[in-house]
C-alpha positions as a printed Julia matrix, in Angstrom:
379×3 Matrix{Float64}:
  35.33   26.64  -18.62
  34.94   24.98  -22.03
  37.21   22.12  -21.0
  35.23   21.7   -17.77
  31.91   21.53  -19.61
  33.17   18.87  -21.98
  34.32   16.67  -19.13
  31.06   17.1   -17.17
  29.05   14.99  -19.62
  28.97   12.1   -17.17
  29.77   11.27  -13.55
  32.72    9.18  -14.7
  34.12   12.0   -16.82
  33.94   14.47  -13.95
  35.62   12.17  -11.44
  38.39   11.09  -13.81
  39.09   14.71  -14.79
  39.34   15.77  -11.15
  41.54   12.76  -10.33
  44.0    13.66  -13.08
  44.12   17.35  -12.32
  44.45   16.92   -8.52
  43.21   20.5    -8.22
  40.23   19.85   -6.02
  39.76   18.46   -2.55
  37.76   15.39   -1.6
  35.12   17.67   -0.06
  34.67   19.47   -3.37
  34.27   16.18   -5.22
  31.55   15.13   -2.79
  29.82   18.5    -3.21
  30.03   18.19   -6.99
  28.55   14.71   -6.92
  25.62   16.05   -4.9
  25.04   18.78   -7.49
  25.23   16.28  -10.32
  22.61   14.12   -8.57
  20.24   17.09   -8.9
  21.12   17.44  -12.58
  20.5    13.73  -13.05
  17.09   14.11  -11.39
  16.18   16.84  -13.86
  16.94   14.41  -16.69
  14.79   11.69  -15.14
  12.44    9.91  -17.51
   9.63    7.43  -16.85
   8.85    4.4   -19.0
   6.85    1.21  -18.74
   8.82   -1.82  -17.59
   8.59   -5.58  -17.58
  11.7    -6.21  -15.48
  10.32   -8.01  -12.44
  13.6    -8.73  -10.69
  14.96   -5.18  -11.06
  11.64   -3.79   -9.86
  11.47   -5.97   -6.74
  15.09   -5.32   -5.86
  14.47   -1.56   -5.91
  11.22   -1.84   -3.9
  12.82   -3.94   -1.17
  15.93   -1.75   -0.97
  13.85    1.42   -0.66
  11.23    0.2     1.83
   8.2    -0.2    -0.42
   5.51   -2.69    0.59
   4.1    -6.05   -0.43
   1.57   -4.13   -2.53
   4.44   -2.67   -4.58
   6.04   -6.03   -5.36
   5.7    -7.78   -8.71
   3.84  -10.68   -7.12
   0.99   -8.29   -6.21
   0.86   -7.22   -9.85
   0.16  -10.86  -10.73
  -2.67  -10.9    -8.2
  -4.24   -7.81   -9.77
  -3.77   -8.73  -13.43
  -5.6   -12.0   -12.88
  -8.78   -9.91  -12.6
  -8.48   -8.96  -16.29
  -6.86   -5.72  -15.17
  -4.16   -4.11  -17.27
  -1.03   -3.32  -15.25
   0.9    -0.2   -16.18
   4.12   -0.29  -14.14
   6.38    2.72  -14.59
  10.05    3.06  -13.69
  12.0     6.32  -13.53
  15.65    6.25  -14.61
  18.38    8.86  -14.85
  20.71    9.4   -17.82
  22.96    6.57  -16.63
  20.02    4.12  -16.54
  19.95    4.03  -12.74
  16.5     3.54  -11.2
  15.34    6.57   -9.21
  11.71    5.62   -8.55
   8.94    3.21   -9.48
   5.16    3.59   -9.51
   2.67    0.75  -10.06
  -0.62    1.49  -11.82
  -3.65   -0.37  -13.1
  -5.21    1.08  -16.24
  -8.92    1.65  -15.66
 -11.25    2.06  -18.65
 -14.6     3.79  -18.79
 -16.7     5.74  -21.28
 -14.02    5.59  -24.0
 -11.39    7.17  -21.79
  -8.87    5.7   -19.36
  -7.06    6.68  -16.19
  -4.25    5.1   -14.19
  -4.98    3.98  -10.63
  -2.33    3.26   -7.98
  -3.58    0.89   -6.73
  -6.98   -0.84   -6.43
  -7.45   -3.59   -3.8
  -4.35   -2.27   -2.02
  -3.92   -0.72    1.42
  -0.6     0.87    0.47
   0.17    2.27   -2.96
   1.74    5.14   -4.87
   5.37    5.64   -5.9
   8.49    4.3    -4.23
  11.36    6.79   -4.48
  15.01    6.02   -3.8
  15.84    6.77   -0.18
  19.02    8.62   -1.13
  17.39   10.82   -3.74
  16.59   14.24   -2.3
  14.99   15.93   -5.3
  11.68   14.11   -5.03
   9.55   16.96   -6.43
  11.38   16.85   -9.77
  10.76   13.13  -10.08
   7.06   13.57   -9.25
   6.73   16.49  -11.67
   8.07   14.36  -14.5
   5.62   11.49  -13.85
   2.46   12.85  -15.58
   4.57   14.14  -18.48
   5.56   10.58  -19.34
   2.0     9.53  -20.26
   1.06   10.04  -23.87
  -2.49   10.47  -25.2
  -3.74    8.84  -28.39
  -6.93    7.25  -29.74
  -5.38    3.86  -28.92
  -4.32    4.91  -25.42
  -6.73    7.66  -24.26
  -5.28    8.1   -20.76
  -6.36   11.44  -19.29
  -5.27   11.29  -15.64
  -3.66    9.29  -12.87
  -4.96    8.65   -9.38
  -2.34    8.09   -6.68
  -3.03    7.14   -3.06
  -0.1     7.86   -0.75
   0.49    8.07    3.0
   4.28    8.6     3.16
   4.87   12.22    4.3
   7.83   12.99    1.95
   5.88   11.93   -1.13
   2.71   13.67    0.09
   4.61   16.91    0.6
   6.31   16.75   -2.79
   2.96   16.21   -4.56
   1.32   18.98   -2.55
   4.18   21.35   -3.43
   3.37   20.74   -7.09
  -0.23   21.87   -6.35
  -1.89   18.7    -7.59
  -5.53   18.28   -6.57
  -6.1    15.9    -3.64
  -8.59   14.74   -1.03
  -8.0    13.28    2.41
 -10.94   11.09    3.34
  -9.37    7.83    4.47
  -6.45    6.6     6.5
  -4.77    3.48    7.83
  -5.09    2.24   11.39
  -1.56    1.13   12.33
  -0.46   -0.55   15.54
   3.23   -0.28   16.44
   4.0    -3.43   18.39
   7.3    -2.02   19.56
   5.56    0.89   21.32
   2.39   -1.05   22.23
   3.06   -4.68   23.13
   0.21   -7.17   23.67
   0.91   -6.99   27.41
   0.56   -3.2    27.33
  -2.67   -3.43   25.33
  -4.14   -5.99   27.74
  -3.35   -3.86   30.78
  -3.85   -0.34   29.42
  -5.8    -0.4    26.15
  -8.4    -3.0    27.04
 -11.12   -2.15   29.47
 -12.65   -4.72   31.8
 -15.34   -5.79   29.31
 -12.72   -6.3    26.57
 -10.72   -8.68   28.77
 -13.95  -10.42   29.72
 -14.79  -10.87   26.02
 -11.47  -12.62   25.36
 -11.88  -14.83   28.44
 -15.48  -15.63   27.47
 -14.51  -17.1    24.09
 -11.47  -18.82   25.61
 -13.67  -20.5    28.21
 -16.16  -21.58   25.56
 -13.35  -23.36   23.72
 -12.94  -20.97   20.78
  -9.73  -21.55   18.81
  -7.63  -19.29   16.59
  -5.8   -20.69   13.56
  -5.45  -20.55    9.79
  -7.28  -22.07    6.84
  -5.22  -24.58    4.87
  -7.44  -26.51    2.44
  -9.83  -25.26   -0.23
 -12.8   -26.45    1.83
 -11.59  -24.36    4.79
 -11.28  -21.3     2.56
 -14.81  -21.9     1.28
 -16.06  -22.18    4.87
 -14.45  -18.81    5.55
 -16.09  -17.24    2.5
 -19.46  -18.65    3.54
 -19.39  -16.1     6.37
 -19.91  -13.32    3.85
 -23.57  -12.37    3.7
 -23.44  -11.21    0.1
 -24.51  -12.22   -3.38
 -23.18  -15.37   -5.09
 -21.44  -13.13   -7.63
 -19.46  -11.32   -4.93
 -18.58  -14.6    -3.23
 -17.29  -15.96   -6.53
 -15.23  -12.8    -7.08
 -13.76  -13.03   -3.59
 -12.95  -16.72   -4.06
 -11.15  -15.87   -7.3
  -9.18  -13.11   -5.54
  -8.22  -15.43   -2.68
  -7.1   -18.08   -5.17
  -4.85  -15.58   -6.95
  -3.38  -14.41   -3.64
  -2.69  -17.97   -2.57
  -1.08  -18.8    -5.94
   1.12  -15.71   -6.24
   1.93  -14.82   -2.63
   2.53  -18.28   -1.2
   3.47  -18.16    2.5
   2.89  -14.39    2.58
  -0.87  -15.04    2.38
  -2.97  -16.45    5.22
  -6.62  -16.67    6.2
  -7.16  -16.5     9.96
 -10.11  -18.33   11.49
 -11.9   -18.3    14.82
 -13.71  -21.58   15.34
 -16.37  -22.4    17.93
 -18.59  -25.46   18.29
 -17.13  -27.03   15.16
 -17.63  -24.14   12.78
 -15.84  -20.99   11.67
 -17.43  -17.89   13.17
 -14.96  -15.21   12.05
 -12.02  -14.89    9.69
  -9.74  -12.36    8.0
  -7.38  -12.34    5.04
  -3.86  -11.5     6.18
  -0.85  -10.44    4.11
   2.6   -10.92    5.65
   4.76   -8.02    4.52
   8.43   -8.7     5.27
   9.49   -5.53    3.4
   7.9    -3.23    6.0
   7.58   -5.81    8.82
   3.8    -5.32    8.7
   0.92   -7.74    9.07
  -1.91   -6.39    6.89
  -5.5    -7.26    7.75
  -7.47   -6.94    4.5
 -10.52   -5.16    5.89
 -12.79   -5.81    2.89
 -12.03   -9.54    3.22
 -12.89   -9.87    6.91
 -16.15  -11.7     7.61
 -17.92  -13.01   10.7
 -20.86  -15.22   11.52
 -23.98  -13.16   12.06
 -26.53  -14.75   14.34
 -30.04  -13.54   13.76
 -30.96  -10.82   16.27
 -27.47  -11.03   17.83
 -26.74   -7.9    19.9
 -24.09   -5.54   18.54
 -22.17   -5.93   21.81
 -21.67   -9.63   21.1
 -20.39   -8.87   17.58
 -17.83   -6.4    18.93
 -16.77   -8.96   21.57
 -16.05  -11.49   18.81
 -14.03   -8.88   16.88
 -12.03   -8.12   20.03
 -11.2   -11.81   20.5
 -10.24  -12.28   16.85
  -8.07   -9.16   16.54
  -6.45   -9.84   19.9
  -5.25  -13.21   18.62
  -4.03  -11.69   15.35
  -2.01   -9.1    17.29
  -0.49  -11.74   19.55
   0.44  -13.9    16.56
   2.03  -10.91   14.79
   4.18  -10.14   17.82
   5.19  -13.77   18.32
   6.27  -13.97   14.66
   8.42  -10.86   14.68
   6.24   -8.25   12.98
   6.7    -4.61   13.96
   3.33   -3.3    12.77
  -0.26   -4.48   12.37
  -2.28   -2.68    9.68
  -6.0    -2.91   10.51
  -6.97   -1.5     7.11
  -8.27    1.7     5.59
 -11.07    3.6     7.35
 -12.93    6.81    6.72
 -11.67    9.81    8.66
 -15.29   10.74    9.47
 -16.16    7.3    10.81
 -13.02    7.34   12.89
 -14.47   10.26   14.85
 -17.69    8.29   15.58
 -17.22    6.52   18.93
 -19.76    3.85   17.91
 -17.82    2.8    14.82
 -15.39   -0.12   14.89
 -12.49    2.11   13.8
 -12.9     4.19   16.95
 -13.13    1.05   19.05
  -9.97   -0.32   17.43
  -8.15    2.9    18.24
  -9.37    2.8    21.8
  -8.69   -0.87   22.49
  -5.47   -1.44   20.56
  -4.15    2.15   20.73
  -3.67    2.29   16.97
  -2.47    5.38   15.13
  -4.58    6.93   12.37
  -2.24    7.54    9.39
  -3.97    9.77    6.82
  -3.96    8.66    3.2
  -4.01   11.31    0.46
  -5.83   10.7    -2.8
  -4.18   12.74   -5.58
  -5.7    13.23   -9.03
  -3.12   14.31  -11.6
  -4.17   15.17  -15.17
  -1.93   13.73  -17.88
  -3.83   15.43  -20.7
  -5.25   18.69  -19.37
  -7.74   19.48  -22.13
  -9.23   15.98  -22.38
  -9.38   15.7   -18.59
 -11.22   19.03  -18.19
 -13.79   18.15  -20.85
 -14.34   14.65  -19.47
 -14.83   15.98  -15.94
 -17.42   18.49  -17.04
 -19.38   15.87  -18.96
 -18.94   12.69  -16.93
 -17.45   13.82  -13.6
 -14.7    11.18  -13.84
 -12.44   10.52  -10.85
């Protein structure tokens, strides 16, 4: 037993010892490796990283999303945000998981948010690692608290069932108020939607704008992006903030960023910011960056008809360009049950699936978090 323990200090030691002794079968070696994977998980440790290439390689290999890639970090940090990107490694320095955060400051205290301005967020865990709960349990323990870094909690938004279940098993506090509207183009093709999802008035809406000469395309120049932003009926400050965000997306995402436009009578009447996610084969429609021309006293029916035409063309383009999914954005679960709301209409017309998103709040410093919540009701 003593000899065995000495040789079990590493995977290499175990395998070489077994190879020399020839006492154990191949099946036993495989079983032992599985057990040692669990031991390695228990030794997992999180730390901040600046290794962009290693991060992206892990995210792509383990089916993260465009919002988990390093290029999205560059989009977020351009807003004077402080990224806090954590990587989990085992004792042999192998990456087990990653989790992107933005450090949010307020009232002398800070918390980590994964992730603002993002429709998918939370940790990415290695597909072959089965002991996910141990990795998640070690995450809040990795965050220190000091006067120079007064981080008291982390907020994680996740929709992947395995990660949700592991966090729930650890009895972390959570809420489920929002969810994604996802269209699976493999199960629901544009032809199926036209024949089965659309009702007569939806098909008439598409034909109406087609007959009037409406065109669907993408903004290319700065002036075309400004024309798109002019659709937003908001304050100059918000328009400037959105222009800055679009500029950072265009700079850091390149061809993975597009602005769709519907044009009629020589002007843009509706547009949406699209992110092309090759990692998950998903076309993301950034809901908070979708604007449309609002005619004074225009009936709501006409507005919905324009949305139907615009989204129909986005869906067709996604299918033609090989995307498996279309993400219509995050919507409230309560609004989704309101038949008058656009989320319900999207579900009805495009037969989208409502994928619940769970908002977990995990204290990293229990005492400071409890006091702050009683005084300021943070998070």
